[in-house]
C-alpha positions, 0 to 999 in steps of 0.5 A, a space after each residue: 824764395 819767390 811769392 808763392 812760398 811766402 803765401 804758403 808760408 802765410 796760411 801755415 802760420 794762421 793755421 799749421 795744421 791746415 791741410 795742403 789741399 785747401 791751400 792749394 785751392 786758395 792759392 790756385 796751384 795743385 796739391 803737390 806744389 804745396 806739399 814739395 815747397 812746405 817739405 823744403 821750408 820745413 828742410 831748409 829750417 826756413 819754417 817749423 810747425 810748433 803748438 804755441 802755448 798760452 802760458 796762463 792756461 797751462 798754469 804759468 802765472 808768472 812770465 817775466 822779462 829778464 835783461 842780463 849782464 854778462 862778462 864778454 868772454 863768458 857770453 856763449 857759455 852763459 847763453 848756451 847754459 841759460 838756452 838749456 833752462 826749461 823756463 826760457 822761452 826767448 834768448 836773444 844777445 842785445 845791444 845796449 846796457 845789457 848783454 842778453 834778454 831772457 823770457 821765462 815762463 814760471 809757475 808763481 813768484 816762488 818759482 821765479 824766485 828760485 829760478 833766479 836764486 838758484 840757476 840764473 844768478 849762479 850761471 859763470 859769468 853773469 854779473 847783473 840780472 834786472 828783471 820785470 814781470 809781465 803783468 798782461 800780453 796783448 799779443 801772443 805769436 810768432 812773427 808773421 811774414 809780409 811781403 
């Protein structure tokens, strides 16, 4: 990747639907150059063009972060199971006291409690969960590429 690729990424992160002609004009290159590079970045899974949804505006008013402890031999299987739950928006293996960090988006507290009791805590290998409700979101966006 070179500086032009990073510049194209910056434009697409600000607006994934921005026309290649506008990006090209801003960067002083041809539209074909932007199109080819964007296609390569997509093909190589460097970037995905997605719609970033504000969960509160679509009725999911109970986001939460859950720290999860898992028996080591069950970690990969548990992560695969957890990642398939539709409530899970983010799943990370982390270092420290917990093994996984799970971000969930639930409609309300009852949905969240049901998710914990009936789904997450029944995943094989999970030994402990610690939950924190998200009270306010100060920033919601994908990570920006800074060069």
